[in-house]
Phi, psi and omega in degrees: 000124181278176185297318181298317178296319180296318179295319179297318179295320179295321178296317180297315179297322179295318179296316179299318180297320179298316180295319179297315180295321179295319179296314179295321179293321178294320178298318179295320179296321179296323182284319188246012182295161184292128170258096185285098183276144174209159179268110183286134174237141185272134171247123181237111171242111189297328176295317178294320178301318179296321178297318179293326178296319178296320178295321178296323177298321179296316179295322181292336181283346177286162180280078178266006180293342179280351185274097172049063181301328181294336181290339184245002184298321180280334179291322186301325183289340183246351184236036182286137173201147183279159179297326180296318179294318184291333183260008186280351181282113178236186185294339181275328184254356187294328179300325182277320188273324185273315182257108181300139182286317187287326182226093183295344179268001181286146176303124182293153182276067184291146175289139183228155175241121177288170184299332181269007180093353179294134181264139181207195176225166185301312186278002166274335176272319180271181183211122177299144184093359180225129178302155180231135172249120177256129177235120178263125187216171169216148185294333183273358186272112182303316178297327177295317178297321184291321185270342188301317180303322180287327175294320179294319176300316180295322180296327177285320181295327183252021179301132181090342180251326183225137177264125175256127177233124182257121182260112179274123180285089191257123177237355179078357180244285176287320175259110184247169177301318182295317180294317179294322179297316179295320178296316180297318179300324185279323192247325193273153172265175181299328184254016176292129181269113181234130179237154177273122186251114177278000180137013182299312187294314180297325180283308186297322187249009176051049179234127176253016184263142169236127355282162170232135179238130179239134177246127177256142176281186185293343178265002178086013180265130176292124185238347181205153179200159180221132173255118185105180185295140180244131176286157181296323179299317179294317180298312182298318179299317180294321179293316180299323177296320179295317182292333181281345182287000000 
């Protein structure tokens, strides 16, 4: 073997070693990476909610029915609501409909648009007496991509006990129908609940991080949250604490 061949072989081995170390390091980072925990508090300004509702209506008017219709086929049968009902929240009735009287810290019943354009509300998708996991994501977000398979696994493991709702940070520009459709094909199950989010999560919980995870207790009160990627062990531990309450 001449010198050039030997040098080429060493370069190839070095490149392979770098890739192996990078892979192992990423795996370690995924397992032990920081789960930035914070206590989520709800901010409700009914005028702002109304503005976001109008933005959601604009997004809902787009042809999003092509986005992974199978992901919402089972949801549609249980989350039906008319456009008139979904759009009936105005500035006169929002104090009653958006901000619950009995529990001001409860997640508001915000109007939502499913991936196929179907209009509903938060508490038509969720259920009091059952914990809720909210995950805010975008298809272009690498940490969202990294944690999503484990969130989907957890949603299957706790089916019937915990409601998982995934809020897609949709702007029609960076997050497009095509990008979301490809993401849905890769990650979501037929019964994954995905809604188009015009900015509810970032506004309500004052979080500009993707992903953001919010956990609600059985009374609908946010009690735990994470900004950034969450490991499955951390997620499972937080869910078990909610179920034990």
